[in-house]
Residue frames as a rotation matrix with the C-alpha (Angstrom) as fourth column:
MET 1
0.891 -0.097 -0.444 -12.15
0.357 0.753 0.552 11.65
0.281 -0.650 0.706 -3.09
SER 2
0.716 -0.693 0.084 -9.11
-0.623 -0.579 0.526 12.68
-0.316 -0.429 -0.846 -1.03
CYS 3
0.755 -0.577 -0.311 -5.69
0.272 0.708 -0.652 11.28
0.596 0.408 0.691 -1.83
LEU 4
0.848 -0.466 0.254 -3.44
-0.473 -0.444 0.761 11.44
-0.242 -0.766 -0.596 1.30
THR 5
0.373 -0.769 -0.519 0.22
-0.198 0.481 -0.854 10.31
0.907 0.421 0.027 1.23
VAL 6
0.788 -0.003 0.616 1.26
-0.605 0.190 0.774 8.12
-0.119 -0.982 0.148 4.24
HIS 7
0.258 -0.810 0.527 4.73
-0.125 0.513 0.849 6.78
-0.958 -0.285 0.031 4.52
GLY 8
-0.660 -0.631 -0.408 5.19
-0.447 -0.106 0.888 7.46
-0.604 0.768 -0.212 0.79
ILE 9
-0.784 0.458 0.418 2.16
0.592 0.754 0.284 5.63
-0.185 0.471 -0.863 -0.13
LYS 10
-0.777 0.617 0.126 -0.93
-0.504 -0.728 0.465 7.09
0.379 0.298 0.876 -1.81
VAL 11
-0.845 0.521 -0.122 -4.01
0.484 0.646 -0.591 6.50
-0.229 -0.558 -0.797 0.12
PRO 12
-0.845 0.499 0.191 -7.24
-0.159 -0.577 0.801 7.44
0.510 0.647 0.567 -1.81
LEU 13
-0.395 0.659 -0.640 -9.66
0.874 0.485 -0.040 7.53
0.283 -0.575 -0.767 1.04
ASP 14
-0.146 0.376 0.915 -12.14
-0.245 -0.910 0.335 10.06
0.958 -0.175 0.225 2.53
ALA 15
-0.784 -0.147 0.603 -12.93
-0.601 -0.063 -0.797 10.50
0.156 -0.987 -0.039 6.12
GLU 16
0.212 0.949 0.232 -16.27
-0.972 0.229 -0.050 8.75
-0.101 -0.215 0.971 5.68
ASP 17
0.378 -0.114 -0.919 -14.41
-0.401 0.875 -0.273 5.50
0.835 0.471 0.285 4.63
VAL 18
-0.328 -0.578 -0.747 -12.84
0.435 0.610 -0.663 5.12
0.839 -0.542 0.052 8.23
SER 19
0.526 0.479 -0.703 -13.42
0.841 -0.173 0.512 5.99
0.124 -0.861 -0.494 11.75
PRO 20
0.905 -0.156 0.395 -12.38
-0.144 -0.988 -0.060 9.46
0.399 -0.002 -0.917 13.03
VAL 21
0.653 -0.725 0.217 -9.55
-0.316 -0.001 0.949 8.00
-0.688 -0.688 -0.230 15.09
VAL 22
0.225 -0.562 0.796 -8.12
0.749 0.622 0.228 6.16
-0.623 0.544 0.561 11.94
TRP 23
0.695 0.117 0.710 -8.69
0.629 -0.577 -0.520 9.22
0.349 0.808 -0.475 9.73
GLN 24
0.887 -0.435 0.157 -6.57
-0.458 -0.782 0.423 11.46
-0.062 -0.447 -0.892 12.26
ALA 25
0.405 -0.749 0.525 -3.92
-0.015 0.568 0.823 8.86
-0.914 -0.341 0.219 12.38
LEU 26
0.265 -0.299 0.917 -3.62
0.934 0.315 -0.167 8.93
-0.239 0.901 0.362 8.57
LEU 27
0.836 0.010 0.549 -3.62
0.268 -0.881 -0.391 12.67
0.479 0.473 -0.739 8.40
ASP 28
0.716 -0.655 0.242 -0.84
-0.677 -0.564 0.473 13.14
-0.174 -0.502 -0.847 11.11
GLY 29
0.238 -0.669 -0.705 1.17
-0.671 0.412 -0.617 10.12
0.702 0.619 -0.351 9.71
SER 30
-0.342 -0.351 0.872 1.03
-0.913 0.346 -0.219 8.10
-0.225 -0.870 -0.438 12.93
TYR 31
0.738 0.667 0.105 -0.89
-0.623 0.733 -0.272 5.22
-0.258 0.136 0.957 11.24
GLU 32
0.937 -0.272 0.218 1.25
0.281 0.960 -0.010 2.21
-0.206 0.071 0.976 11.41
ALA 33
0.743 -0.667 0.054 4.35
-0.634 -0.727 -0.261 4.39
0.214 0.159 -0.964 11.63
LYS 34
0.127 -0.794 0.595 6.50
-0.749 0.316 0.582 1.98
-0.650 -0.519 -0.555 13.64
GLU 35
0.425 0.085 0.901 5.63
0.315 0.920 -0.235 -0.90
-0.849 0.384 0.364 11.23
ALA 36
0.991 0.003 0.136 6.53
0.131 -0.280 -0.951 1.25
0.035 0.960 -0.277 8.22
ARG 37
0.448 -0.890 0.085 10.00
-0.883 -0.455 -0.116 2.06
0.142 -0.023 -0.990 9.55
ALA 38
-0.062 -0.577 0.814 10.72
-0.691 0.613 0.382 -1.44
-0.720 -0.539 -0.437 10.74
ILE 39
0.760 0.508 0.404 9.36
-0.129 0.728 -0.674 -3.55
-0.637 0.460 0.619 7.88
VAL 40
0.776 -0.495 -0.392 12.23
-0.505 -0.115 -0.855 -2.75
0.378 0.861 -0.339 5.60
LYS 41
-0.318 -0.842 0.435 14.63
-0.948 0.297 -0.118 -4.51
-0.029 -0.450 -0.893 8.08
ALA 42
-0.083 0.362 0.929 12.30
-0.421 0.832 -0.362 -7.56
-0.903 -0.421 0.083 7.99
VAL 43
0.762 0.449 0.466 11.69
0.264 0.441 -0.858 -7.98
-0.591 0.777 0.218 4.27
ARG 44
-0.189 -0.939 -0.287 14.53
-0.175 -0.255 0.951 -8.30
-0.966 0.230 -0.116 1.77
PRO 45
-0.154 0.237 -0.959 14.61
-0.972 -0.208 0.105 -8.47
-0.174 0.949 0.263 -2.04
ASN 46
-0.443 -0.034 -0.896 13.04
-0.619 0.734 0.279 -11.49
0.648 0.678 -0.346 -3.60
ASP 47
-0.935 0.138 0.327 11.28
-0.200 0.556 -0.807 -12.53
-0.293 -0.820 -0.493 -0.54
ARG 48
-0.473 0.851 -0.229 7.97
0.049 0.284 0.957 -14.26
0.879 0.442 -0.176 -0.83
VAL 49
-0.972 -0.025 0.233 5.69
-0.204 -0.397 -0.895 -12.83
0.115 -0.917 0.381 1.86
LEU 50
-0.222 0.917 -0.331 2.57
0.678 0.390 0.624 -13.92
0.701 -0.086 -0.708 3.53
GLU 51
-0.895 -0.021 0.446 0.75
-0.233 -0.830 -0.507 -10.84
0.380 -0.558 0.738 5.24
LEU 52
-0.318 0.791 -0.522 -2.00
0.844 0.487 0.224 -11.67
0.432 -0.369 -0.823 7.80
GLY 53
0.429 0.489 -0.760 -4.20
0.740 -0.673 -0.015 -8.57
-0.518 -0.555 -0.650 8.73
CYS 54
-0.400 -0.700 0.592 -3.14
0.914 -0.351 0.203 -6.32
0.066 0.622 0.780 5.91
GLY 55
-0.198 0.402 -0.894 -5.59
0.389 -0.805 -0.448 -3.65
-0.900 -0.436 0.004 6.86
ILE 56
0.789 0.482 -0.380 -5.81
-0.020 -0.598 -0.801 -0.95
-0.614 0.640 -0.463 4.22
ALA 57
0.642 -0.584 0.497 -2.55
0.765 0.534 -0.360 -2.28
-0.055 0.611 0.790 2.57
ILE 58
0.878 -0.471 0.089 -0.27
-0.442 -0.867 -0.230 0.62
0.186 0.162 -0.969 3.41
ILE 59
0.172 -0.851 0.497 2.38
-0.619 0.299 0.726 -1.68
-0.766 -0.433 -0.475 4.86
THR 60
0.431 0.099 0.897 1.60
0.548 0.761 -0.347 -4.20
-0.717 0.641 0.274 1.92
SER 61
0.958 -0.039 0.283 2.51
0.223 -0.516 -0.827 -1.18
0.178 0.856 -0.486 -0.54
VAL 62
0.533 -0.831 0.161 5.74
-0.833 -0.481 0.273 -0.35
-0.149 -0.280 -0.948 1.34
MET 63
0.102 -0.487 0.868 6.80
-0.127 0.859 0.497 -3.94
-0.987 -0.161 0.026 1.14
ALA 64
0.732 0.274 0.623 5.82
0.501 0.402 -0.766 -4.19
-0.461 0.874 0.157 -2.56
ALA 65
0.905 -0.386 -0.179 8.45
-0.425 -0.821 -0.382 -1.46
0.001 0.422 -0.907 -3.30
ILE 66
0.189 -0.904 0.384 11.28
-0.655 0.175 0.735 -3.75
-0.731 -0.390 -0.559 -2.41
PRO 67
-0.130 -0.164 -0.978 12.82
-0.988 0.099 0.115 -5.31
0.078 0.982 -0.175 -5.47
GLY 68
-0.577 -0.114 -0.809 11.66
-0.416 0.893 0.170 -8.82
0.703 0.435 -0.563 -6.48
VAL 69
-0.899 0.220 0.380 9.21
-0.310 0.294 -0.904 -9.18
-0.310 -0.930 -0.196 -3.59
THR 70
-0.486 0.836 -0.257 5.90
-0.069 0.256 0.964 -11.08
0.871 0.486 -0.066 -4.02
ILE 71
-0.911 0.214 0.353 3.12
-0.400 -0.255 -0.880 -10.64
-0.098 -0.943 0.318 -1.40
TRP 72
-0.437 0.819 -0.372 0.05
0.386 0.544 0.745 -12.56
0.813 0.182 -0.554 -0.46
GLY 73
-0.914 -0.007 0.405 -2.22
-0.305 -0.647 -0.699 -10.48
0.267 -0.763 0.589 1.88
PHE 74
-0.288 0.876 -0.388 -5.23
0.665 0.474 0.577 -11.68
0.689 -0.091 -0.719 3.89
GLU 75
-0.950 0.179 0.255 -7.70
-0.306 -0.690 -0.656 -9.50
0.059 -0.701 0.710 5.67
ALA 76
-0.776 0.631 -0.005 -10.89
0.558 0.682 -0.473 -10.79
-0.295 -0.370 -0.881 7.43
ASN 77
-0.023 0.811 -0.584 -13.21
0.226 -0.565 -0.794 -7.74
-0.974 -0.150 -0.170 7.03
PRO 78
-0.061 0.094 0.994 -14.55
0.968 0.247 0.036 -7.48
-0.242 0.965 -0.106 3.45
LEU 79
0.961 0.259 0.098 -15.04
0.272 -0.947 -0.170 -3.69
0.048 0.190 -0.981 3.70
THR 80
0.520 -0.839 -0.160 -11.44
-0.300 -0.354 0.886 -3.32
-0.800 -0.412 -0.436 4.71
VAL 81
-0.178 -0.472 0.864 -10.35
0.638 0.613 0.466 -5.52
-0.749 0.634 0.192 1.72
ARG 82
0.613 0.541 0.576 -12.19
0.790 -0.415 -0.451 -3.06
-0.005 0.732 -0.682 -0.62
LEU 83
0.943 -0.284 -0.172 -10.22
-0.211 -0.913 0.348 -0.26
-0.256 -0.292 -0.921 0.81
ALA 84
0.132 -0.957 0.257 -6.94
-0.090 0.247 0.965 -2.14
-0.987 -0.151 -0.053 0.64
GLN 85
0.001 -0.139 0.990 -7.49
0.908 0.416 0.057 -3.00
-0.419 0.899 0.127 -3.05
ARG 86
0.931 0.216 0.295 -8.21
0.319 -0.873 -0.368 0.78
0.179 0.437 -0.882 -3.75
VAL 87
0.612 -0.774 -0.162 -4.72
-0.511 -0.543 0.667 1.66
-0.604 -0.325 -0.728 -2.12
VAL 88
0.004 -0.701 0.713 -2.99
0.288 0.684 0.671 -1.09
-0.958 0.202 0.205 -4.01
ALA 89
0.372 0.260 0.891 -4.41
0.916 0.053 -0.398 0.09
-0.151 0.964 -0.218 -7.21
ALA 90
0.997 0.043 0.064 -3.64
0.052 -0.988 -0.146 3.71
0.057 0.149 -0.987 -6.65
ASN 91
0.322 -0.947 0.012 0.11
-0.699 -0.229 0.678 2.73
-0.639 -0.227 -0.735 -6.10
ASP 92
0.553 -0.074 -0.830 0.23
-0.779 0.309 -0.546 0.44
0.296 0.948 0.113 -9.11
VAL 93
-0.350 -0.554 0.755 1.19
-0.794 0.603 0.075 -2.49
-0.497 -0.574 -0.651 -6.94
ARG 94
0.403 0.375 -0.835 1.24
-0.811 0.569 -0.136 -5.57
0.423 0.732 0.534 -9.26
ASN 95
-0.421 -0.654 -0.629 3.27
-0.214 0.745 -0.631 -7.87
0.882 -0.131 -0.453 -7.04
ALA 96
-0.949 0.153 0.276 0.69
-0.247 0.185 -0.951 -8.22
-0.197 -0.971 -0.138 -4.18
THR 97
-0.496 0.799 -0.341 -2.52
0.098 0.442 0.892 -10.17
0.863 0.409 -0.298 -4.12
ILE 98
-0.813 0.310 0.492 -5.17
-0.571 -0.263 -0.778 -9.20
-0.112 -0.914 0.391 -1.33
ARG 99
-0.485 0.645 -0.590 -7.71
0.215 0.742 0.635 -11.83
0.848 0.181 -0.499 -0.35
GLN 100
-0.047 0.612 0.789 -10.59
-0.924 -0.326 0.198 -11.78
0.379 -0.720 0.581 2.11
GLY 101
0.600 0.195 -0.776 -10.18
-0.008 0.971 0.238 -14.66
0.800 -0.136 0.584 4.67
ILE 102
0.613 -0.260 0.746 -8.67
-0.781 -0.052 0.623 -16.10
-0.123 -0.964 -0.235 7.61
LEU 103
0.128 -0.633 -0.764 -5.54
-0.282 0.715 -0.640 -18.48
0.951 0.297 -0.087 7.83
SER 104
0.543 0.027 0.839 -5.30
-0.840 0.004 0.543 -20.59
0.011 -1.000 0.025 10.97
ALA 105
-0.571 -0.821 0.014 -3.37
-0.818 0.568 -0.094 -23.56
0.070 -0.065 -0.995 12.28
ASP 106
-0.187 0.616 0.765 -6.50
-0.231 0.730 -0.644 -25.76
-0.955 -0.297 0.006 12.30
ASP 107
-0.680 0.284 0.676 -8.33
0.712 0.474 0.518 -27.74
-0.173 0.834 -0.524 9.69
PRO 108
-0.852 0.352 0.388 -10.69
-0.067 -0.808 0.586 -25.37
0.519 0.473 0.712 7.73
ARG 109
-0.306 0.784 -0.540 -13.60
0.949 0.299 -0.103 -24.34
0.080 -0.544 -0.835 9.97
PRO 110
0.379 0.540 0.751 -15.88
0.483 -0.808 0.338 -21.44
0.790 0.235 -0.567 10.60
HIS 111
-0.655 -0.633 -0.413 -14.48
0.733 -0.399 -0.552 -18.46
0.184 -0.664 0.725 12.76
THR 112
0.603 0.742 -0.293 -16.42
0.794 -0.592 0.135 -15.74
-0.074 -0.314 -0.947 14.46
PHE 113
-0.577 -0.766 0.283 -15.02
0.796 -0.605 -0.015 -12.32
0.183 0.217 0.959 13.47
TYR 114
0.404 0.674 -0.619 -16.13
0.785 -0.602 -0.144 -9.02
-0.470 -0.428 -0.772 15.23
VAL 115
-0.154 -0.322 0.934 -16.11
0.807 -0.586 -0.069 -5.85
0.570 0.744 0.350 13.10
ARG 116
0.121 0.125 -0.985 -15.37
0.844 -0.536 0.036 -2.63
-0.523 -0.835 -0.170 14.97
LYS 117
0.925 0.361 -0.115 -15.64
0.271 -0.841 -0.468 0.93
-0.266 0.402 -0.876 14.01
ASP 118
0.333 -0.904 -0.269 -11.85
-0.853 -0.410 0.321 1.47
-0.401 0.122 -0.908 14.20
LEU 119
0.779 0.161 -0.606 -10.78
-0.525 0.695 -0.491 -1.08
0.342 0.701 0.626 11.59
TRP 120
-0.207 -0.939 -0.275 -7.56
-0.483 0.343 -0.806 -1.95
0.851 -0.034 -0.524 13.38
MET 121
-0.562 0.117 0.819 -9.62
-0.804 0.153 -0.574 -3.14
-0.193 -0.981 0.007 16.34
SER 122
0.582 0.747 -0.322 -11.61
-0.799 0.598 -0.056 -5.76
0.151 0.290 0.945 14.38
SER 123
-0.663 -0.748 -0.015 -10.64
-0.711 0.636 -0.300 -9.26
0.234 -0.188 -0.954 15.50
MET 124
-0.094 0.570 -0.816 -11.75
0.011 0.820 0.572 -12.68
0.996 0.045 -0.083 16.49
VAL 125
-0.826 -0.284 -0.486 -11.70
0.493 0.054 -0.868 -11.48
0.273 -0.957 0.096 20.16
GLU 126
0.172 0.971 0.167 -15.14
0.678 -0.239 0.695 -10.75
0.715 -0.007 -0.699 21.49
ALA 127
0.538 0.119 -0.835 -13.91
0.827 -0.265 0.495 -9.24
-0.162 -0.957 -0.241 24.68
GLN 128
-0.410 -0.891 0.193 -11.71
0.912 -0.397 0.104 -6.69
-0.016 0.218 0.976 22.95
GLY 129
-0.790 0.318 -0.525 -14.56
-0.096 -0.909 -0.406 -4.10
-0.606 -0.270 0.748 22.96
PRO 130
0.148 0.986 -0.082 -17.85
-0.194 -0.053 -0.980 -3.10
-0.970 0.161 0.183 21.44
TYR 131
-0.868 -0.391 0.307 -18.42
0.211 0.271 0.939 -4.29
-0.450 0.880 -0.153 17.90
GLU 132
-0.362 0.708 -0.607 -20.77
-0.749 -0.608 -0.264 -3.33
-0.556 0.359 0.750 15.09
GLU 133
0.499 0.571 -0.652 -21.12
-0.837 0.512 -0.192 -6.59
0.225 0.641 0.734 13.16
VAL 134
-0.041 -0.510 0.859 -20.29
-0.509 0.751 0.421 -10.26
-0.860 -0.420 -0.290 13.55
LEU 135
0.265 -0.016 -0.964 -19.10
-0.928 0.266 -0.260 -12.32
0.260 0.964 0.056 10.66
THR 136
0.565 -0.166 0.808 -18.61
-0.175 0.933 0.314 -15.96
-0.807 -0.318 0.498 10.16
ILE 137
0.416 -0.561 -0.716 -15.59
-0.907 -0.195 -0.374 -16.61
0.070 0.804 -0.590 8.01
ARG 138
0.959 -0.048 0.279 -14.33
-0.005 0.982 0.187 -20.05
-0.283 -0.181 0.942 7.14
SER 139
0.407 -0.899 -0.162 -10.58
-0.665 -0.414 0.622 -20.43
-0.626 -0.145 -0.766 7.52
SER 140
0.775 -0.434 -0.460 -7.74
-0.139 0.593 -0.793 -22.10
0.617 0.678 0.399 5.40
ASN 141
0.820 -0.526 -0.228 -4.81
0.473 0.397 0.787 -23.82
-0.323 -0.752 0.574 6.82
ILE 142
0.804 -0.495 -0.330 -1.75
-0.448 -0.869 0.211 -21.67
-0.391 -0.021 -0.920 7.11
ASP 143
-0.184 -0.893 0.411 0.95
-0.308 0.449 0.839 -24.37
-0.933 0.027 -0.358 6.68
GLU 144
0.141 0.259 0.956 -0.76
0.769 0.580 -0.270 -25.69
-0.624 0.773 -0.117 3.55
PHE 145
0.963 0.249 0.101 -0.73
0.256 -0.737 -0.625 -22.20
-0.081 0.628 -0.774 2.09
VAL 146
0.439 -0.882 -0.171 2.95
-0.709 -0.457 0.536 -21.44
-0.552 -0.114 -0.826 3.09
ARG 147
-0.210 -0.496 0.843 3.97
0.175 0.829 0.531 -24.84
-0.962 0.259 -0.088 1.38
THR 148
0.455 0.599 0.659 1.95
0.730 0.172 -0.661 -24.15
-0.510 0.782 -0.359 -1.66
HIS 149
0.941 0.055 0.334 3.20
0.244 -0.793 -0.558 -20.69
0.234 0.606 -0.760 -2.32
ASP 150
0.219 -0.968 -0.121 6.79
0.884 0.250 -0.396 -21.29
0.414 -0.020 0.910 -1.12
ILE 151
0.846 0.239 0.478 6.57
-0.002 -0.893 0.449 -18.51
0.534 -0.381 -0.755 1.58
ASN 152
-0.037 -0.822 -0.568 9.64
0.743 0.357 -0.566 -17.49
0.668 -0.443 0.598 3.46
VAL 153
-0.960 -0.266 0.085 8.55
0.135 -0.709 -0.693 -14.44
0.244 -0.654 0.716 5.37
LEU 154
-0.102 0.974 -0.202 5.53
0.892 0.179 0.414 -14.01
0.440 -0.138 -0.888 7.51
VAL 155
-0.921 -0.124 0.370 4.09
-0.002 -0.947 -0.320 -10.62
0.390 -0.296 0.872 8.38
MET 156
-0.124 0.914 -0.387 1.14
0.716 0.352 0.603 -10.32
0.687 -0.203 -0.698 10.74
ASP 157
-0.961 0.084 0.264 -1.03
-0.244 -0.703 -0.668 -7.93
0.130 -0.706 0.696 12.72
ILE 158
-0.467 0.793 -0.390 -3.96
0.101 0.486 0.868 -9.98
0.878 0.366 -0.308 13.74
GLU 159
-0.088 0.500 0.862 -5.06
-0.664 -0.674 0.323 -8.35
0.743 -0.544 0.391 16.98
GLY 160
0.063 0.050 0.997 -4.22
-0.939 0.341 0.043 -11.10
-0.338 -0.939 0.068 19.53
ALA 161
0.829 0.558 -0.033 -4.79
-0.543 0.792 -0.279 -14.05
-0.130 0.250 0.960 17.37
GLU 162
0.236 -0.906 -0.350 -1.08
-0.626 0.134 -0.769 -14.52
0.744 0.400 -0.535 17.05
ARG 163
-0.354 -0.369 0.859 -1.09
-0.928 0.250 -0.275 -16.21
-0.113 -0.895 -0.431 20.51
ASP 164
0.427 0.531 0.732 -3.11
-0.423 0.833 -0.357 -19.06
-0.799 -0.157 0.581 19.20
LEU 165
0.959 0.018 -0.282 -1.67
-0.276 0.275 -0.921 -19.31
0.061 0.961 0.269 15.73
LEU 166
0.269 -0.950 -0.162 2.22
-0.817 -0.136 -0.560 -19.18
0.510 0.283 -0.812 16.30
PRO 167
-0.315 -0.459 0.831 2.49
-0.832 0.555 -0.010 -22.03
-0.456 -0.694 -0.557 18.94
ARG 168
0.182 0.513 0.839 0.47
-0.098 0.858 -0.504 -24.40
-0.978 0.010 0.207 16.81
ALA 169
0.922 0.116 -0.369 1.58
-0.361 -0.084 -0.929 -23.65
-0.139 0.990 -0.035 13.25
ALA 170
0.519 -0.771 0.369 4.63
0.722 0.627 0.293 -25.57
-0.458 0.114 0.882 11.65
LEU 171
0.791 -0.160 -0.590 5.42
-0.306 -0.939 -0.156 -22.68
-0.529 0.304 -0.792 9.41
PRO 172
0.373 -0.699 0.610 7.65
0.704 0.641 0.305 -24.82
-0.605 0.316 0.731 7.01
GLY 173
0.044 -0.504 0.862 10.27
0.960 -0.217 -0.176 -22.69
0.275 0.836 0.475 5.18
ILE 174
0.912 0.266 0.312 9.64
0.156 -0.929 0.336 -19.48
0.379 -0.257 -0.889 7.21
GLU 175
-0.072 -0.983 -0.167 12.84
0.793 0.045 -0.607 -17.64
0.605 -0.176 0.777 7.83
ARG 176
-0.980 -0.184 0.072 11.55
0.100 -0.778 -0.620 -14.40
0.170 -0.600 0.781 9.44
ILE 177
-0.019 0.985 -0.170 8.42
0.909 0.087 0.408 -13.49
0.417 -0.147 -0.897 11.30
PHE 178
-0.943 -0.142 0.302 7.42
0.064 -0.965 -0.255 -9.79
0.328 -0.221 0.918 11.73
LEU 179
-0.095 0.975 -0.201 4.47
0.708 0.208 0.675 -9.18
0.700 -0.078 -0.710 13.97
GLU 180
-0.368 0.063 0.928 2.76
-0.542 -0.825 -0.159 -6.72
0.755 -0.562 0.338 16.36
LEU 181
-0.741 0.023 -0.671 2.37
0.507 0.675 -0.536 -8.10
0.440 -0.738 -0.512 19.85
HIS 182
-0.088 0.799 0.594 -0.75
-0.220 -0.598 0.771 -7.34
0.971 -0.063 0.229 21.80
ASP 183
-0.780 -0.427 -0.457 0.21
0.284 0.409 -0.867 -7.59
0.557 -0.806 -0.198 25.36
HIS 184
-0.755 0.556 0.348 -2.89
-0.651 -0.571 -0.500 -5.73
-0.079 -0.604 0.793 26.48
LEU 185
0.297 0.842 -0.450 -4.93
-0.819 0.467 0.332 -8.77
0.490 0.270 0.829 25.33
TYR 186
0.771 0.059 -0.634 -2.76
0.071 0.981 0.178 -11.67
0.633 -0.182 0.752 26.74
GLY 187
0.880 -0.366 0.303 -0.15
-0.432 -0.351 0.831 -10.05
-0.198 -0.862 -0.467 28.98
LEU 188
-0.073 -0.987 -0.143 3.54
-0.987 0.051 0.154 -11.28
-0.145 0.153 -0.978 29.40
GLU 189
-0.043 0.080 0.996 2.26
-0.272 0.958 -0.088 -14.82
-0.961 -0.274 -0.019 29.77
GLY 190
0.823 0.471 0.318 1.12
0.192 0.297 -0.935 -14.72
-0.535 0.831 0.154 26.09
ILE 191
0.685 -0.648 -0.334 4.40
-0.704 -0.470 -0.533 -13.14
0.188 0.600 -0.778 24.92
ARG 192
-0.171 -0.693 0.700 6.20
-0.822 0.492 0.286 -15.90
-0.543 -0.527 -0.654 26.74
GLU 193
0.270 0.403 0.874 4.22
0.041 0.902 -0.429 -18.54
-0.962 0.152 0.227 25.06
ILE 194
0.993 0.079 -0.083 4.80
-0.072 -0.128 -0.989 -17.03
-0.088 0.989 -0.121 21.63
THR 195
0.376 -0.924 -0.072 8.55
-0.923 -0.367 -0.113 -16.52
0.078 0.109 -0.991 22.25
LEU 196
-0.212 -0.445 0.870 9.08
-0.672 0.713 0.201 -20.02
-0.710 -0.542 -0.450 23.54
ALA 197
0.592 0.494 0.637 7.20
0.127 0.723 -0.679 -21.61
-0.796 0.483 0.365 20.82
LEU 198
0.940 -0.280 -0.194 9.16
-0.272 -0.277 -0.922 -19.79
0.205 0.919 -0.337 18.09
ALA 199
0.102 -0.962 0.255 12.44
-0.979 -0.052 0.197 -20.43
-0.176 -0.269 -0.947 19.88
ALA 200
0.041 -0.036 0.998 11.66
-0.158 0.987 0.042 -24.13
-0.987 -0.159 0.035 19.75
ARG 201
0.809 0.232 0.540 11.40
0.449 0.348 -0.823 -23.77
-0.379 0.908 0.177 15.96
GLY 202
0.012 -0.968 0.249 14.87
0.982 0.058 0.180 -22.07
-0.188 0.242 0.952 15.81
PHE 203
0.371 0.244 0.896 13.65
0.507 -0.861 0.024 -18.43
0.778 0.446 -0.443 15.87
ALA 204
-0.402 -0.431 -0.808 15.33
0.902 -0.336 -0.270 -15.68
-0.155 -0.838 0.523 17.95
TYR 205
0.776 0.467 -0.425 14.17
0.464 -0.878 -0.117 -12.14
-0.427 -0.107 -0.898 18.79
ASP 206
-0.107 -0.800 0.591 15.98
0.989 -0.148 -0.022 -10.01
0.105 0.582 0.806 16.36
PRO 207
0.212 0.155 -0.965 16.58
0.614 -0.789 0.008 -6.53
-0.760 -0.595 -0.262 17.70
ARG 208
-0.817 -0.569 -0.091 17.74
0.240 -0.480 0.844 -5.36
-0.524 0.668 0.529 14.28
GLY 209
-0.806 0.562 0.186 14.28
0.025 -0.282 0.959 -5.20
0.592 0.778 0.213 12.94
SER 210
-0.081 0.692 -0.717 12.22
0.923 0.324 0.209 -4.74
0.376 -0.645 -0.665 16.15
ARG 211
-0.787 -0.026 0.616 10.52
-0.144 -0.964 -0.225 -1.52
0.599 -0.266 0.755 17.58
GLY 212
-0.484 0.637 0.600 8.53
-0.852 -0.187 -0.488 -1.78
-0.198 -0.748 0.633 20.79
PRO 213
0.065 0.674 0.736 5.56
-0.436 0.683 -0.587 -4.14
-0.898 -0.283 0.338 20.14
CYS 214
0.874 0.118 -0.472 6.54
-0.486 0.212 -0.848 -4.61
0.000 0.970 0.242 16.53
VAL 215
0.227 -0.755 0.616 8.90
-0.601 0.389 0.698 -7.48
-0.766 -0.529 -0.366 16.75
LEU 216
0.377 -0.234 -0.896 11.03
-0.824 0.358 -0.440 -9.37
0.424 0.904 -0.058 14.27
PHE 217
0.444 -0.363 0.820 11.91
-0.421 0.723 0.548 -13.03
-0.791 -0.588 0.168 14.89
SER 218
0.531 -0.338 -0.777 14.53
-0.835 -0.053 -0.548 -14.47
0.144 0.940 -0.310 12.77
LYS 219
0.920 -0.386 0.066 16.46
0.351 0.888 0.298 -17.67
-0.174 -0.252 0.952 12.18
ASP 220
0.369 -0.876 -0.309 20.22
0.083 -0.300 0.950 -17.32
-0.926 -0.377 -0.038 12.51
ASP 221
0.932 -0.131 0.338 21.86
0.332 -0.061 -0.941 -15.84
0.144 0.989 -0.014 9.39
GLY 222
-0.018 -0.998 -0.058 25.16
0.982 -0.007 -0.189 -14.98
0.188 -0.060 0.980 10.96
PRO 223
-0.065 -0.095 -0.993 26.38
0.657 -0.753 0.029 -11.61
-0.751 -0.651 0.111 12.11
ARG 224
0.594 0.288 0.751 25.59
0.776 -0.454 -0.439 -8.50
0.215 0.843 -0.493 10.26
GLU 225
-0.407 -0.707 0.578 27.41
0.606 -0.683 -0.408 -5.23
0.683 0.184 0.707 9.75
PHE 226
-0.601 0.161 -0.783 26.97
0.664 -0.444 -0.602 -2.68
-0.444 -0.882 0.159 12.64
GLU 227
-0.207 0.560 0.802 23.96
0.583 -0.588 0.561 -0.30
0.786 0.583 -0.204 11.98
PRO 228
-0.971 -0.141 0.194 23.68
-0.022 -0.752 -0.659 2.94
0.239 -0.644 0.727 14.05
GLU 229
-0.391 0.892 -0.227 20.42
0.891 0.306 -0.334 2.89
-0.228 -0.333 -0.915 15.94
GLU 230
-0.550 0.356 0.756 17.73
0.304 -0.757 0.578 5.28
0.778 0.548 0.308 14.60
GLU 231
-0.954 0.256 -0.154 15.87
0.058 -0.347 -0.936 7.61
-0.293 -0.902 0.316 16.76
ASP 232
-0.302 0.927 0.222 12.23
0.941 0.328 -0.090 7.47
-0.156 0.181 -0.971 17.04
ALA 233
-0.611 0.142 0.779 10.31
0.292 -0.874 0.389 10.30
0.736 0.465 0.493 15.57
């Protein structure tokens, strides 16, 4: 088995474990590169993080290195969960739990999930492209999970499902939300809906932790010291 190092994280995968596109992104370091650089501005020591769409847990492992952080990660695709657990084990991550499942703003119910060759394209959106397998996964309620586990930070990359989730979830106790927007799926209208819904709950777009489609929304914590802008690689 190969063991790559991606964003400082050990990734014990072979080319056969993922699609050629994903494998190349792992080799050249472009896999979740923007997320890896920005997440350290979104997550702080001792945060309690809920991560939706944790993929193969590279970003999970980056967050886990922040002192005192506890993470609960959810991924719908059971194959991806197995790869994520392999990555977490290789990095001796003991403060993150990876689960297979979906959290939604609804009462628990079955959801259709479309598995695609490129794992980052798997989603609940049928129109997103050709798929290899269709799974039926029963969801749990996100607000109940947030309350039960005293979550204060939400991290999510759920391939467009954020447009449905964020306007309808109450998100009690959440202070920061870091997500990847998918405007190719819902356009600027969808971004407007998400932004207005979060603004109504007291969140603002936070440029201090945002990079392109990887966006941080924060509740007001007062001014911070000036930080020089970093150049993109």
